[in-house]
C-alpha positions as CSV (number, residue, x, y, z in Angstrom):
1,M,12.6,11.2,16.4
2,S,15.9,12.0,17.5
3,N,17.9,15.0,17.2
4,K,20.2,14.1,15.1
5,N,21.6,16.0,12.0
6,H,20.1,14.7,8.7
7,K,22.4,13.6,5.5
8,F,20.8,13.8,2.5
9,V,21.7,11.5,-0.3
10,P,24.1,13.3,-2.7
11,S,23.1,14.1,-6.2
12,N,24.2,13.3,-10.1
13,M,24.5,17.2,-9.7
14,D,27.1,19.6,-9.1
15,I,25.5,23.1,-8.7
16,S,22.2,24.4,-8.6
17,V,21.8,28.0,-8.7
18,V,18.7,29.8,-7.4
19,I,17.9,33.2,-8.7
20,P,15.0,35.1,-7.5
21,L,13.6,38.0,-9.1
22,L,11.0,40.7,-9.3
23,N,10.4,42.4,-13.0
24,E,13.8,41.7,-14.3
25,E,12.8,41.0,-17.9
26,E,16.0,43.1,-20.0
27,S,18.5,41.2,-17.4
28,L,17.5,37.3,-17.7
29,P,18.8,36.6,-21.2
30,E,22.1,37.7,-20.2
31,L,22.5,36.4,-16.9
32,H,21.6,33.0,-18.2
33,E,23.9,32.9,-21.4
34,W,26.8,34.0,-18.5
35,I,25.7,31.3,-16.5
36,K,25.7,28.7,-19.5
37,K,28.8,29.8,-20.4
38,V,30.7,29.5,-16.6
39,M,29.3,26.0,-16.3
40,E,30.1,24.1,-19.9
41,T,33.5,26.0,-19.6
42,N,34.2,24.2,-16.2
43,R,31.9,20.7,-17.3
44,F,30.2,21.4,-14.3
45,S,26.5,19.5,-14.8
46,Y,23.8,22.3,-13.9
47,E,20.4,23.7,-13.3
48,I,19.2,27.4,-13.3
49,L,15.9,27.8,-11.1
50,F,14.0,30.8,-12.1
51,I,11.8,32.4,-8.7
52,D,9.7,34.8,-10.2
53,D,8.5,36.7,-7.5
54,G,5.4,38.1,-8.7
55,S,6.4,40.5,-11.3
56,K,4.7,42.8,-13.8
57,D,6.7,42.6,-16.3
58,N,7.9,40.0,-19.5
59,S,9.8,38.2,-16.9
60,W,7.6,34.9,-16.7
61,P,7.5,34.4,-20.8
62,V,11.4,35.0,-20.7
63,I,12.0,32.4,-18.5
64,E,9.6,29.9,-20.4
65,K,11.7,30.7,-23.6
66,L,14.8,30.4,-21.8
67,A,13.7,26.7,-20.4
68,A,12.5,25.6,-23.9
69,Q,15.7,26.8,-25.6
70,N,18.0,24.9,-22.6
71,P,16.4,21.9,-20.5
72,C,18.9,22.9,-17.2
73,V,16.7,25.9,-17.1
74,K,13.3,25.8,-14.4
75,G,10.8,28.3,-13.5
76,I,9.0,29.1,-10.7
77,K,5.9,31.9,-11.1
78,F,4.5,33.4,-7.9
79,R,1.1,34.9,-8.1
80,R,2.1,37.4,-6.1
81,N,5.0,39.5,-4.8
82,Y,5.6,37.8,-1.9
83,G,9.0,39.2,-1.4
84,K,12.9,37.5,-1.3
85,S,12.8,35.3,1.3
86,A,9.4,33.5,0.4
87,A,11.5,32.3,-3.0
88,L,14.8,30.9,-1.8
89,H,13.0,28.9,0.5
90,T,10.8,27.3,-2.4
91,G,14.2,27.3,-4.6
92,F,15.8,25.8,-2.0
93,E,12.8,22.9,-2.3
94,A,13.1,22.8,-5.2
95,C,16.9,22.1,-6.3
96,T,18.5,19.0,-6.2
97,G,22.1,20.5,-7.0
98,N,24.9,19.0,-4.4
99,V,26.5,22.7,-4.3
100,V,23.4,25.8,-4.2
101,I,24.8,28.9,-5.7
102,T,22.5,32.0,-5.0
103,M,22.3,35.9,-6.9
104,D,20.8,38.3,-7.7
105,A,19.1,38.7,-11.6
106,D,19.7,42.4,-11.7
107,L,23.8,41.3,-13.6
108,Q,25.3,42.7,-10.3
109,D,26.4,39.4,-9.6
110,S,29.3,38.0,-12.0
111,P,28.6,33.9,-12.4
112,E,32.5,34.1,-13.0
113,E,33.0,33.8,-9.2
114,I,30.9,30.0,-9.3
115,P,34.0,27.8,-9.9
116,D,35.8,28.8,-6.9
117,L,32.7,29.2,-4.2
118,Y,32.1,25.4,-5.9
119,K,35.4,24.1,-4.4
120,M,35.5,26.1,-1.3
121,I,31.7,24.2,-0.6
122,T,33.9,20.9,-2.4
123,S,37.0,21.1,-1.4
124,D,37.6,23.3,1.3
125,G,34.4,22.1,3.5
126,F,33.0,25.0,4.5
127,H,29.1,25.0,4.5
128,L,28.3,27.8,3.3
129,V,30.4,30.9,2.2
130,S,29.1,34.4,1.8
131,G,30.5,36.6,-0.9
132,W,31.8,40.4,-0.2
133,K,31.6,43.1,-2.2
134,Q,34.4,44.8,-1.4
135,K,33.6,47.6,-3.4
136,R,30.5,48.4,-4.3
137,H,29.1,49.9,-7.1
138,D,25.7,52.2,-5.0
139,P,25.3,55.4,-3.7
140,I,26.2,56.8,-0.5
141,S,22.6,56.5,1.0
142,K,22.8,52.7,0.5
143,T,26.5,51.9,1.7
144,I,26.7,53.7,5.1
145,P,23.6,51.8,6.2
146,T,24.9,48.6,5.2
147,K,28.4,49.0,6.3
148,L,26.2,49.8,9.9
149,F,23.7,47.0,9.3
150,N,26.7,44.4,8.8
151,Y,28.5,45.8,11.4
152,A,26.1,45.0,14.2
153,T,25.0,42.1,12.9
154,R,28.4,41.0,13.6
155,K,28.3,41.7,16.9
156,M,24.7,40.3,17.9
157,S,25.5,37.6,15.4
158,G,29.2,36.5,16.5
159,I,29.5,35.7,12.5
160,S,32.6,37.0,11.3
161,L,31.6,38.0,7.8
162,H,31.7,41.9,6.0
163,D,28.7,41.6,4.0
164,F,25.8,39.2,5.8
165,N,23.3,40.4,2.5
166,C,25.2,40.0,-0.4
167,G,23.0,38.0,-2.6
168,L,25.9,35.9,-3.6
169,K,26.5,32.8,-1.4
170,A,27.6,29.2,-1.9
171,Y,25.8,26.1,0.3
172,K,26.5,23.2,1.1
173,K,23.1,21.0,0.5
174,D,22.8,19.7,3.6
175,V,22.3,23.3,4.5
176,V,19.7,24.5,2.6
177,K,17.1,21.5,3.2
178,S,17.5,22.3,6.7
179,I,17.2,26.0,7.4
180,E,13.8,27.6,7.1
181,V,13.5,31.7,5.0
182,Y,10.5,33.0,5.9
183,G,9.5,36.7,6.5
184,E,13.1,38.7,5.5
185,M,15.2,37.1,7.4
186,H,17.5,36.6,4.0
187,R,20.0,38.9,5.4
188,Y,20.5,36.7,8.2
189,I,20.7,32.8,6.4
190,P,24.3,33.4,7.7
191,V,22.8,33.4,11.7
192,I,20.1,30.7,10.5
193,A,22.4,28.6,9.2
194,K,24.9,28.5,12.2
195,W,21.9,28.4,14.8
196,A,21.6,25.0,12.5
197,G,24.5,23.6,13.7
198,F,26.6,24.9,9.5
199,G,29.2,26.5,12.1
200,K,31.7,26.4,8.7
201,I,31.2,29.4,7.3
202,G,33.4,31.6,5.0
203,E,33.8,34.5,2.9
204,K,35.1,35.4,0.0
205,A,35.8,38.7,-1.9
206,V,33.3,39.0,-5.3
207,H,33.0,42.1,-7.8
208,H,30.8,43.4,-7.5
209,Q,29.1,45.4,-11.0
210,E,27.0,48.6,-11.5
211,R,23.8,47.5,-12.0
212,K,23.1,47.6,-15.7
213,Y,19.0,47.3,-16.1
214,G,15.7,48.5,-14.4
215,S,16.3,49.9,-10.6
216,S,16.7,48.6,-6.8
217,K,13.5,46.9,-6.1
218,F,14.7,47.7,-2.2
219,G,14.0,50.7,-0.1
220,I,15.9,52.8,3.2
221,E,13.0,51.0,5.1
222,R,14.9,47.7,4.6
223,F,17.4,48.7,7.4
224,I,14.7,49.4,9.5
225,N,13.1,46.3,8.9
226,G,16.2,44.7,8.9
227,F,17.1,45.5,12.4
228,L,14.5,44.4,13.6
229,D,14.2,41.4,12.3
230,L,18.2,41.0,13.4
231,L,17.0,41.4,17.2
232,T,14.1,38.8,16.3
233,I,16.0,36.0,15.0
234,T,19.0,36.5,18.1
235,F,16.1,36.9,20.5
236,I,15.0,32.8,19.3
237,S,18.5,31.5,18.3
238,K,19.0,32.3,22.0
239,F,15.7,31.9,24.0
240,G,13.9,30.0,21.6
241,K,13.8,26.6,23.6
242,R,14.0,28.2,27.6
243,P,12.1,31.0,27.1
244,M,11.8,31.4,31.1
245,H,15.5,31.9,31.0
246,F,14.5,35.3,29.5
247,F,11.6,36.3,30.7
248,G,11.7,34.6,34.2
249,L,14.9,36.4,35.2
250,L,14.3,39.8,34.0
251,G,10.8,38.8,35.8
252,T,12.3,38.4,39.1
253,F,15.1,41.1,38.8
254,M,12.1,43.7,38.3
255,F,10.2,42.6,41.7
256,M,12.9,42.0,43.4
257,I,13.2,45.6,42.9
258,G,10.2,46.9,43.1
259,F,9.1,44.2,46.1
260,A,12.8,45.6,48.1
261,V,11.9,50.0,47.1
262,A,8.4,49.0,48.4
263,A,9.9,47.7,51.8
264,W,12.0,50.7,52.0
265,L,9.3,52.9,51.8
266,G,7.1,50.9,54.4
267,A,10.4,50.5,57.3
268,S,10.4,54.6,56.7
269,K,6.9,55.0,58.2
270,M,6.9,52.3,60.4
271,Y,10.1,54.3,62.1
272,S,7.9,57.5,61.9
273,V,5.8,56.1,63.2
274,W,6.8,54.5,65.7
275,N,9.2,57.6,66.7
276,N,6.2,60.0,67.1
277,L,7.8,62.1,64.0
278,R,5.5,63.3,60.9
279,A,4.8,60.1,58.6
280,P,3.7,61.6,54.9
281,L,1.5,58.9,53.1
282,V,3.3,56.3,51.6
283,T,0.7,57.2,48.5
284,S,2.3,60.9,48.1
285,N,5.7,59.7,47.8
286,P,6.0,58.9,43.5
287,W,8.7,56.2,44.4
288,F,5.7,54.2,46.0
289,Y,4.1,54.5,42.0
290,I,8.0,53.0,40.9
291,A,7.9,50.5,43.2
292,L,4.9,49.0,42.1
293,T,4.7,49.6,38.6
294,S,8.2,47.4,38.8
295,M,6.7,44.5,40.2
296,I,3.6,44.7,38.1
297,M,5.7,44.4,35.4
298,G,7.9,41.9,36.7
299,T,5.1,39.9,37.5
300,L,3.8,39.6,34.5
301,L,7.5,39.3,32.4
302,F,7.9,35.8,34.9
303,L,3.7,34.6,34.3
304,A,5.1,35.3,30.1
305,G,8.4,32.9,30.1
306,F,6.1,30.5,32.7
307,I,3.1,30.5,29.9
308,G,6.0,30.5,27.2
309,E,7.3,27.0,29.1
310,L,4.2,25.5,29.4
311,I,3.3,26.2,25.5
312,L,6.7,24.8,24.5
313,R,6.4,21.3,27.3
314,N,2.9,20.3,24.9
315,S,4.9,21.6,20.9
316,S,5.6,18.2,19.4
317,V,8.7,19.9,18.5
318,R,9.6,19.8,22.1
319,N,12.8,18.2,21.6
320,H,13.7,18.7,18.3
321,Y,16.0,21.7,17.2
322,L,13.1,23.2,14.9
323,L,16.0,24.0,11.9
324,E,17.1,20.2,11.6
325,K,14.4,18.5,10.6
326,K,14.0,16.0,8.1
327,I,13.3,16.9,4.4
328,N,11.9,14.3,1.6
329,I,13.4,15.2,-1.7
330,D,13.5,13.2,-4.6
């Protein structure tokens, strides 16, 4: 099997709107009518996929009612809460539109942005367009950590976006069929897309509305988890296919430092003995233990890289990029 990018046959449907949700029964009817109005005004062929991530309220009965009223509405229900990434991934697998729009179900993302996002994908040639909430209607306890999070992500990923975590995004169909979103990696879909070879990533300033119903489903822990996920995806994207380049280099560096210190201690001891000078025990010098620890850690890191290479060499995907896989779609 070759490593070439796989092309997907265009469908007759213009837009798929993928909406992950959790306990949003109040906002769903209004959101559905708003999206429907925008689609009909612009004469788009469309589908709306509501992904119910284990809601405990009446969200699913509401989705069933909407689907009975509008054949363009489809619903997928999880038995329990798996998280936004799992919901998006499931929606990406099920969607059929040539352009895929994702948005939150809380009415803070405006469907009026859809025509412009669609144009940026189809006419301007972007692979992915991310929304940018320039004016946020959120408390300062949320906006300041968000700015710090976006700054760190820009620096580590090299992608110049102001708002990585904006739920309102547009994708070319090839993108969503070629990436895998798992864990809590929905925050880093632009990074994952770039890693998969979709480098033309744009940004559009979008209107952010105040929450009309319910409350946010995310707490302060999302910023801690988000930073850890950023480290994970940065490491995997750079060293996932060559672990020895990281572990081996770092291990060799630490071993050489420890060996140099140990050699210096040994040479000092020999010099003292040769010249009949008072020579304290090498083990009484704290630098001995620092050198020993450094050599042990260096050896372990080198072995970690070596084992990683052995695992990679015996992996069935050793000659393929992880996110450039062929997916069969109807």
